[in-house]
C-alpha positions as CSV (number, residue, x, y, z in Angstrom):
1,X,-108.4,81.4,-5.7
2,X,-106.1,79.0,-5.1
3,X,-102.7,79.8,-4.1
4,X,-99.4,77.3,-3.5
5,X,-96.6,78.2,-2.1
6,X,-92.9,76.7,-2.8
7,X,-90.2,76.7,-0.6
8,X,-87.2,74.1,-0.3
9,X,-87.7,74.1,3.7
10,X,-88.9,75.8,6.8
11,X,-85.7,76.4,8.8
12,X,-85.4,79.7,10.9
13,X,-84.6,82.3,7.9
14,X,-86.3,85.5,6.7
15,X,-87.8,84.0,3.8
16,X,-89.2,81.3,5.3
17,X,-90.8,83.4,8.2
18,X,-92.6,85.4,5.1
19,X,-93.8,82.5,3.6
20,X,-95.5,81.2,6.4
21,X,-96.9,84.5,7.1
22,X,-98.2,85.6,4.0
23,X,-99.8,81.9,3.6
24,X,-101.4,82.4,7.0
25,X,-103.0,85.8,5.6
26,X,-104.1,84.4,2.4
27,X,-106.1,81.0,4.1
28,X,-108.4,84.3,5.2
29,X,-110.0,84.7,1.3
30,X,-107.8,82.1,-0.8
31,X,-107.2,78.0,-0.8
32,X,-103.4,78.2,0.2
33,X,-101.3,75.4,0.2
34,X,-97.3,75.6,1.0
35,X,-95.1,72.9,-0.6
36,X,-91.6,72.3,0.7
37,X,-88.9,69.9,-0.9
38,X,-86.5,69.0,2.0
39,X,-86.9,66.3,4.7
40,X,-89.0,68.1,7.3
41,X,-87.8,65.2,9.9
42,X,-83.8,66.5,9.8
43,X,-82.5,69.5,12.2
44,X,-84.8,72.6,12.0
45,X,-86.2,72.1,8.4
46,X,-89.9,72.0,9.7
47,X,-88.7,75.2,12.6
48,X,-91.9,77.3,11.1
49,X,-94.4,74.5,10.7
50,X,-96.2,74.9,14.2
51,X,-97.0,78.5,13.0
52,X,-99.3,77.1,10.1
53,X,-102.8,77.9,10.9
54,X,-105.4,75.3,10.5
55,X,-106.3,76.8,7.1
56,X,-103.2,76.6,5.3
57,X,-102.7,73.0,3.9
58,X,-98.7,72.1,4.5
59,X,-97.4,69.3,2.5
60,X,-93.6,68.1,2.8
61,X,-92.3,66.1,-0.2
62,X,-89.3,64.9,1.0
63,X,-86.9,65.5,-2.1
64,X,-83.1,64.9,-1.6
65,X,-80.6,67.9,-2.6
66,X,-79.5,67.9,-6.4
67,X,-81.4,68.5,-9.5
68,X,-83.2,65.9,-11.8
69,X,-85.2,65.9,-14.6
70,X,-87.8,63.5,-12.8
71,X,-88.6,66.6,-10.8
72,X,-90.2,68.5,-13.5
73,X,-92.3,65.6,-13.8
74,X,-93.0,65.5,-9.8
75,X,-94.0,69.0,-9.9
76,X,-95.8,68.8,-13.0
77,X,-98.2,65.9,-11.3
78,X,-98.8,68.0,-8.3
79,X,-100.0,70.7,-10.6
80,X,-102.7,68.8,-12.1
81,X,-103.5,67.4,-8.7
82,X,-104.1,70.6,-7.3
83,X,-105.3,72.5,-10.0
84,X,-104.1,75.8,-8.6
85,X,-104.7,79.6,-10.2
86,X,-101.3,80.8,-8.4
87,X,-98.2,79.1,-8.4
88,X,-95.6,81.3,-6.2
89,X,-91.6,80.0,-5.7
90,X,-89.4,81.5,-3.3
91,X,-85.5,81.3,-3.4
92,X,-84.1,78.9,-6.3
93,X,-86.9,76.7,-6.6
94,X,-88.0,79.0,-9.5
95,X,-85.0,76.8,-11.6
96,X,-87.5,73.5,-11.5
97,X,-90.6,75.6,-12.8
98,X,-89.4,77.2,-16.1
99,X,-90.9,74.3,-18.4
100,X,-94.3,74.1,-16.3
101,X,-94.7,77.9,-16.4
102,X,-94.0,77.9,-20.4
103,X,-96.6,74.8,-20.6
104,X,-98.8,75.8,-18.1
105,X,-99.3,79.6,-18.8
106,X,-102.5,79.9,-20.1
107,X,-104.1,78.3,-16.9
108,X,-101.7,79.0,-14.2
109,X,-100.2,82.4,-13.5
110,X,-96.1,82.0,-11.7
111,X,-94.8,84.2,-9.4
112,X,-91.4,84.4,-8.1
113,X,-90.3,86.7,-4.9
114,X,-86.4,88.3,-5.6
115,X,-85.6,88.1,-1.9
116,X,-81.9,89.2,-2.4
117,X,-80.2,91.4,-4.8
118,X,-80.6,89.4,-8.1
119,X,-77.1,88.1,-9.6
120,X,-76.8,86.9,-5.7
121,X,-79.7,84.5,-6.5
122,X,-78.0,83.0,-9.6
123,X,-75.5,80.6,-10.0
124,X,-74.4,80.2,-14.2
125,X,-74.8,82.2,-17.3
126,X,-77.4,79.4,-18.2
127,X,-79.6,80.4,-15.3
128,X,-79.6,83.7,-15.6
129,X,-80.6,83.4,-19.3
130,X,-83.5,81.2,-18.6
131,X,-84.6,83.6,-16.1
132,X,-84.2,86.4,-18.0
133,X,-86.6,85.0,-21.2
134,X,-89.0,83.5,-18.6
135,X,-89.0,87.2,-17.0
136,X,-89.3,89.0,-20.2
137,X,-92.2,86.9,-21.9
138,X,-94.0,86.8,-18.6
139,X,-94.3,83.1,-17.8
140,X,-92.7,84.0,-14.9
141,X,-93.7,87.3,-12.6
142,X,-91.1,88.7,-10.4
143,X,-91.6,90.7,-7.6
144,X,-88.7,92.8,-5.8
145,X,-88.9,93.3,-2.2
146,X,-87.3,96.5,-2.3
147,X,-86.7,99.2,-4.4
148,X,-82.8,98.2,-4.2
149,X,-83.9,94.9,-5.1
150,X,-85.5,96.3,-8.1
151,X,-82.5,98.3,-9.3
152,X,-80.6,95.3,-9.3
153,X,-83.0,93.0,-11.4
154,X,-83.1,95.8,-13.8
155,X,-79.3,96.3,-14.0
156,X,-78.4,92.2,-14.2
157,X,-81.7,91.2,-16.2
158,X,-81.6,94.2,-18.9
159,X,-85.4,94.3,-17.7
160,X,-87.8,97.1,-16.2
161,X,-91.0,96.1,-15.5
162,X,-90.9,94.9,-11.7
163,X,-93.4,95.3,-9.4
164,X,-92.1,96.5,-5.8
165,X,-93.8,95.0,-2.6
166,X,-92.2,95.2,0.6
167,X,-91.8,92.3,2.9
168,X,-94.7,92.0,5.7
169,X,-94.3,90.6,9.0
170,X,-97.3,89.5,11.4
171,X,-97.6,91.3,14.4
172,X,-96.0,89.8,17.6
173,X,-96.5,91.1,21.0
174,X,-94.5,89.8,23.7
175,X,-94.9,86.5,24.6
176,X,-95.8,84.8,27.8
177,X,-91.9,83.7,28.1
178,X,-91.1,87.7,28.2
179,X,-90.4,88.4,32.0
180,X,-88.0,85.3,32.1
181,X,-86.1,86.7,28.7
182,X,-86.0,90.0,30.0
183,X,-84.4,88.4,33.4
184,X,-82.0,86.7,31.0
185,X,-80.9,89.4,29.1
186,X,-80.5,91.7,32.2
187,X,-78.5,88.7,33.6
188,X,-75.5,89.7,30.5
189,X,-75.7,93.3,32.0
190,X,-72.4,94.5,33.6
191,X,-74.2,97.0,35.3
192,X,-77.8,98.9,35.3
193,X,-76.8,101.2,32.7
194,X,-75.2,98.3,30.2
195,X,-76.5,98.7,26.6
196,X,-77.8,95.6,24.9
197,X,-77.6,95.0,21.1
198,X,-79.4,92.1,19.5
199,X,-78.5,90.4,16.2
200,X,-80.7,88.1,14.5
201,X,-79.6,85.8,11.6
202,X,-78.6,82.3,10.4
203,X,-74.6,82.1,10.5
204,X,-73.5,83.0,6.9
205,X,-70.4,85.1,6.7
206,X,-70.5,86.1,3.4
207,X,-73.9,87.7,3.5
208,X,-74.1,88.9,7.0
209,X,-70.3,89.7,7.6
210,X,-70.2,88.3,11.5
211,X,-66.6,88.6,11.4
212,X,-67.2,92.2,11.0
213,X,-69.8,92.8,13.5
214,X,-67.8,91.1,16.0
215,X,-64.7,93.1,15.5
216,X,-66.7,96.2,15.9
217,X,-67.9,95.2,19.8
218,X,-64.4,93.7,20.4
219,X,-63.5,97.0,19.9
220,X,-65.9,98.5,22.0
221,X,-65.1,96.3,24.9
222,X,-61.4,97.5,24.4
223,X,-62.6,100.9,24.4
224,X,-64.1,100.1,28.1
225,X,-67.6,101.0,26.2
226,X,-70.5,99.5,28.8
227,X,-72.0,97.1,25.8
228,X,-73.2,93.9,25.2
229,X,-73.9,92.0,21.9
230,X,-76.6,89.1,21.7
231,X,-76.1,87.0,18.7
232,X,-79.3,84.6,17.8
233,X,-79.9,82.7,15.1
234,X,-78.8,79.0,13.5
235,X,-75.6,77.6,12.8
236,X,-73.4,79.1,14.9
237,X,-72.8,76.5,16.8
238,X,-70.2,75.6,13.6
239,X,-68.6,79.2,14.1
240,X,-65.9,78.3,15.6
241,X,-63.3,80.9,14.3
242,X,-65.6,83.5,15.1
243,X,-66.6,82.5,18.7
244,X,-62.7,82.0,19.5
245,X,-62.4,85.7,18.8
246,X,-65.3,86.9,20.5
247,X,-64.6,88.7,23.9
248,X,-66.9,88.4,27.0
249,X,-69.4,90.9,25.9
250,X,-71.0,88.9,23.0
251,X,-72.9,86.2,23.4
252,X,-73.9,83.4,21.4
253,X,-78.0,82.0,22.4
254,X,-78.6,79.8,19.5
255,X,-82.2,79.6,17.8
256,X,-85.2,81.1,19.3
257,X,-88.7,80.6,18.7
258,X,-89.8,84.1,20.7
259,X,-87.1,86.4,19.0
260,X,-89.0,89.4,19.0
261,X,-89.1,89.2,23.1
262,X,-85.1,89.7,23.1
263,X,-85.7,92.7,20.8
264,X,-88.3,94.0,23.1
265,X,-85.6,93.4,25.7
266,X,-82.8,95.1,24.1
267,X,-81.9,98.7,23.3
268,X,-80.9,98.0,19.9
269,X,-80.9,95.7,16.5
270,X,-77.6,95.3,14.4
271,X,-77.1,94.0,11.4
272,X,-73.7,94.5,9.3
273,X,-74.8,92.8,5.9
274,X,-72.7,92.7,2.7
275,X,-76.0,92.6,0.8
276,X,-80.2,91.8,1.8
277,X,-83.4,92.3,0.3
278,X,-86.0,93.4,2.7
279,X,-84.8,91.7,6.2
280,X,-87.6,90.2,8.7
281,X,-85.5,91.0,10.9
282,X,-85.3,94.3,10.9
283,X,-89.5,94.7,10.2
284,X,-89.4,92.6,13.2
285,X,-87.3,95.2,15.4
286,X,-89.6,98.0,13.9
287,X,-92.3,96.5,15.0
288,X,-91.0,96.3,18.8
289,X,-89.8,99.5,18.7
290,X,-86.4,98.5,18.8
291,X,-83.8,101.2,17.1
292,X,-81.8,99.7,14.2
293,X,-78.3,100.1,13.6
294,X,-77.2,98.5,9.7
295,X,-75.1,98.6,6.9
296,X,-76.4,100.7,3.8
297,X,-77.7,97.8,1.4
298,X,-80.6,96.4,-0.2
299,X,-83.7,97.4,1.3
300,X,-82.3,98.8,4.3
301,X,-81.4,102.6,2.9
302,X,-85.2,102.8,2.0
303,X,-86.7,102.1,5.3
304,X,-84.2,103.5,8.3
305,X,-84.3,107.1,8.4
306,X,-80.7,108.6,9.9
307,X,-81.0,109.4,13.2
308,X,-84.8,108.9,13.7
309,X,-85.5,105.3,13.1
310,X,-82.0,104.3,13.7
311,X,-78.6,104.6,11.9
312,X,-76.9,103.6,8.9
313,X,-73.3,103.6,8.4
314,X,-71.6,105.4,5.7
315,X,-70.6,102.3,3.5
316,X,-70.0,98.9,4.9
317,X,-66.7,99.0,6.1
318,X,-65.9,98.1,9.8
319,X,-64.6,101.9,10.4
320,X,-67.8,103.1,9.6
321,X,-70.0,100.5,11.1
322,X,-68.2,101.2,14.3
323,X,-68.8,105.1,14.1
324,X,-72.4,104.3,13.6
325,X,-72.8,102.1,16.4
326,X,-70.9,105.4,18.6
327,X,-73.9,107.6,17.4
328,X,-76.4,105.5,18.4
329,X,-74.4,104.9,22.0
330,X,-74.2,108.9,22.2
331,X,-77.9,109.4,21.0
332,X,-79.4,106.5,20.7
333,X,-82.2,107.4,23.9
334,X,-83.6,110.3,21.9
335,X,-85.0,107.9,19.5
336,X,-88.7,107.8,19.0
337,X,-90.1,103.6,19.3
338,X,-93.4,104.8,19.0
339,X,-92.6,105.9,15.5
340,X,-91.0,103.2,14.5
341,X,-93.7,101.3,15.5
342,X,-96.5,103.4,13.5
343,X,-93.7,102.8,10.6
344,X,-94.3,99.1,10.9
345,X,-98.1,99.5,10.9
346,X,-98.1,101.9,8.1
347,X,-95.4,99.9,5.5
348,X,-94.8,96.4,7.0
349,X,-97.7,94.5,8.3
350,X,-98.3,91.4,6.7
351,X,-102.2,92.5,6.1
352,X,-101.0,95.4,3.8
353,X,-98.2,93.4,2.2
354,X,-100.9,90.4,1.5
355,X,-103.3,93.1,-0.3
356,X,-100.5,93.9,-2.6
357,X,-99.6,90.1,-3.4
358,X,-103.6,89.6,-4.0
359,X,-103.7,92.4,-6.3
360,X,-100.8,91.1,-8.5
361,X,-102.3,87.9,-8.5
362,X,-105.8,88.8,-9.7
363,X,-104.1,91.6,-12.1
364,X,-105.2,90.0,-15.7
């Protein structure tokens, strides 16, 4: 079986991380190719390229942003050349393939992973109509990444038949740099009892609600709670207002290639999102046995067992999230980190996820 994965770029991000892990695992049994659109010599667009294994072919098309009808012809020529069995699209790339999914439906099966709440991935009424038509008639086969994502799909498109496959993540143990990271993290502590909280995401105020997260840790500082917050991810160099409002217990560390080392060295993982699909960062936290404190959105509500594998705030409000963090401060040491690791291996390993996708690819 030949599988083509299409995504805009391989910048630091959950969907991008997932595409590389899925492709690496698929390559054990399938001829697998990753196509990216944006010029990967710019910025961090090739961030995950070094992690693509030798069995996976990687092609960067260097296509500039903006839609042109000629792009449909470009993709048609790629499909004629590659002759794939499966085309798997991620993020808004599905929009480029509507005509091809109709024309080539007898030879190629087209799939689309819905990485967030369905309504957040659509920019116009026309786009919604095109997607619904393609999904309804199975020119494109949608895949939801959580029960909540499935519910958003059903509500938004008024369609019911969509499979759920939770995201998976390749297990990453501590790297050779872990000792240095542990020393770095220890250096942020005010005392030996300081609790270290780690947040991992790209800067996206609309989705990740970073202002609320910072405000919560500012209040904890004002209340003399012995805590620090480490923020890891891309784009925060431009978050001038966010940095200006942050007290000295909040540290912006930038992009890291060894995120899991920081999760292993932290007491808890924080996510304050307004909406989500199934965050890869949360899966990484489970794999590391790092308790999570999250807002009740997307697939998060299907994964965190409150008071057992982490804490869920009652709502996405600042007051409720602050209370969830305080619950961890009071009781977090009682959580079973080994249970979190087992939960990862039983539900979110890339092997488990890939087997589900292969079953879907092969289904008649």
